[in-house]
N, C-alpha and C positions, 0 to 999 in steps of 0.2 A: 716848444722844446721842453722836455721834462726836467733837464738838469740846468740849473742856472748858477750864477755867481761863482763861488769857489769850485763847485762840482763841475761846472761847465769848463772852467779854465783847466781843471785837472784832466778832463777828457782831451783837450787840445794837447796837453803835455804828453799824454799817452800816445796820441797820434804822432807826435813829433818823434817819439822814440823808435817808431816802427814804420811809419808810412814811407819814409825815404828809402827803406831797404826793399820795398815792394817792387817786383818786376811789373812796372806798368803792366778671360774670354768665356763669359757665361752665355750659354745657348738660350735663346729666347723661344726656340721652337718655331720661329717664323721664317722670314726670308721671302714672304710673298708667294706668288704662284709657282716660283721655281722649286719650292720644297714639296709640291703636291704632284703625285703621279696621275697620269691620265688613265681613264678607265672606260669600259664600254666598247661597243662595236665601232668599226669605222663609220658606219652610217649614223650612229648615235652621236659620235664626236663631231661629225660634219654639220649636224643639224643643231648642235648646242650653240647657244648665244655666246659670243666672245665676251670674256671678262673685260670690264671697263679698265681703261688705262690708269685712272686714278681711283684708288680705293679710299672712300671717305671714312672708313672704319678700320684702320690698321690695328693689328692685334699685338704689336710690340713696338717699342720706341727706344731709340738711343739718341742722346743729346751730346752735341759737341760745341765747343766755343770757349768763352772766356769767363771772367769773374761774374758777369751778369747772370749767366746760366748756373753758376755755382752759388748764387744768392749771397755774394760777398757783402759784408757790412749791413745786412738786412736784419740780423738778430743781435749781433754783438760786435764790438769794435774789432777791426782787423781779423775777422774770422769768416770762413766760408760757412754757409748755412744752406746746404742743398735741400733740406726739407721744405724750404720756401721757394725753390726754383720754379720759375714759370713753366719749365718744360717737364720736369719729372718729380717735382716736390710732392710731399704728402700733406702739407699744411691745409687744413680745411678752409681757412680764410683766403688762400691763394687759388685753390681749385685749379691745379695745374693742368696742362694739356694732357698729361698721362692719366690723371684721375678722371678728367672729362671723357676721354676716349675708352679707357680700360676699366674704370671703377677703381675704388681704393685698393682692393686686394690685387687686381690685375696690375695696377701701377707699381705696387711693391714687388710683384713677381716678374713682370715683363717690361720693365723700363730700366735703363742704365744711364748714368750721367758721366760722360767722359771729358767734360769741359775742365779747363785748368785756368785758375786765376792768373792773370798776366799774359795769357796766350795772345799771339798775333796770328795773322793769316798764314805766315810761314810755318806755324805749328800745326795747321789744320790737316795736312796730309797724314801725319802720324796719328792724330786723333781719329781721323776717318778710318784708317786701317784697323785701329783697335776696335772701333765700333762695329765695323763690318764682320769681325770675327764672331760676334754674337748673333749674326744673321737677323737683324731687326727688319720689320716691315716699313718702318718710318724712321728717318734720321732728321733731327732738327739741327739747324745751324744758326748761330748768332755770334758773330765775330767781326772785328774791324775797328772798334773804338780805340784799342791800344795801338793800332797802326797809325792813327791820327794823333793820339795823346802821347806825344814824345817831348823830349827836352826842348826842342825847337822846331820851327817849321821845316827847316832843312833836314831834320832827322826823321820826318814822317816817311812811311813806306811809299815808294813810288806806285802810282796807280797801275802801271804795267806789271810790276812784280806782284801786286795784290791780285790782279786778274789771273796771272799765270799760276800762282799757288792755289787759287780756287779751282781753276781748271784741272790742275793735278789732283786735287782732293776728290773732285767728282769722278775723274777717270779711275782713281784707285777704288772708289766705291763700285763703279760700274763693272770693273774687271771682276770683282768678287761677287757682287749682287746686282745683276742686270735689272731686276724688277723692283728693288727697294725704292721707296719714294723718299723725296727730300723736301723739307720745308725750310726755306731760307728767309730769315728775318733781316730787314734793312738795318744799317748802322744808325744808332740814335742821333738825334739832332744836337750836336755839341754846342752850337751857338745858343739854342734855346736853354740848354743846361746852364750856360754862363748867365744869361739874362734872368733866369729864375733863381738860381742859387746865390747870386750876388746880393739879393735882398736880405740875406741873413748874415749878420756880423760874425757869428761863430763859424758859419760855413766858409766865409772868406778867410778866416784865420787858418782853418784847416787846409784850404787850397794853397796857402803860402808855403806849406811844408813840401810842396812839389807835386801836387796832384794835377795831372794833365796840363803842364805848363804851357804847351803850345797854344792852348785855348784859354786857360784860366789864370795864367800869370798876370799880376797887376790888374786885378778884376775891376778896379775903379778907374783905370786909365782909359779915358775916352778920346785920346789924341788920334790924329789921323793914322799914325804909325801903328798904334795898337789896334785900331779898327781894321786896317789892312791885314794885319797878322791874323786876326780872328776870321776875317773873310776868306783868307787863303786856306785856313784849316777847314772851314766849312765847305769850300769848293772841293777839297780833297775827299771829304766825306761823301759829297755828291758824286764824285768820280768813282769811289768805292761802290756806292749803291748802283751806279750805272753798270759797273762790271758784274755785280751779283745778278742784276736783272738780265743782262744780255747772255751771260754764261748759262744761267738757269733756263732761259728761254729755248736753248738748243737741246734741252733734255726734256722729253715729254713726261717724265715722271718726277719733275722738279717744279715746285711752286714757290715763287717769290711773293713776298707779302704786298707787293705793289706800293712800297714805301710807307706802309701803314705805321710801322714803328717810328720811322723818321718823322712822319707828319703828325704823330700823336701830340696833342697840346698838353703835355704834362705840367703839373704845378709842383709846389714844394711838398705837398702831401705824398707825392710819388717818389720823393728822394730820401735816401738814408739820412737819418739824423746824426749818424756818426761822421759822414764825410760829404754830404750834400752833392754827391756824384752818382753813386750806385743806386739802383731802385730800392725802395722800401718794400715792405710786404705788399702794400697797396700798389706800388709800381709793378711788382712781380705779377700781381693779379691782373693788371691791365695788359701786360704782355701775354699772359695766358689766354685772355679773351681774344686778342688779335690773332694769335696762332690758331686757336680753335676755329675761328671764323674762316680763316684761310684754308685750313686742312679740310673742313667739312663742306665748303662751298661747292655747289654743283658746277659752277663755272669759275675758274681761277681769276 
């Protein structure tokens, strides 16, 4: 941690002033094959090889989701930092999915970030509709942590509602863009976040300000009641990931990451030094690696 002593305590004070107030159509020229006209004689068309269902080199990207995709708290306290976003960022150290697929210039011209800090799954249909207006060839989705990170266990989004909102989001995209591809990242492992972040005294002080209380409240409480609470949150996250996987599996142009984000064994180097919750630059880079592997894999 670069700030110690008085400066570190000042950082906590700044967080206290604001963290509690936080809520947990440009054309890309893409749209996949639907934007391309057929040509040639009937015999030529019939002999042509059909295009693959999954294009491993999409030409435009739109990102939807929450604060993770906005790069929140990765560069400065209580600030979005989209330039380090795993999905569409320009930061060379992150090497975002957009940069890997489109190049630096292509990422700047043909990727858009529609994610909103604090968003939950119920917000995704609106984000998806906005993203569809730009006709991207690939939409990335990472959302769900805020549905589990609530004031209490009882306030978490029910799994059935989570599933229904995700189904609505994909349906909205399919109505507008039948051939656009979708990459879906799993919800991160919040129990591992607790186990890693609680090793840092400053991080625990920040958590006391109300960051993901359903999981992170009373971080040092190891009683059976606290353990049951954390396990219930973790089970809900697993239910969310099951919904993402099952809904995505019904759409042949949707790829779920196979729980790769959830299973990633991140450490404190991958956590923001401002809140010990959101990904750091290094954490964003790891998310970009997972996304790139999934999107470019020959077999999902």
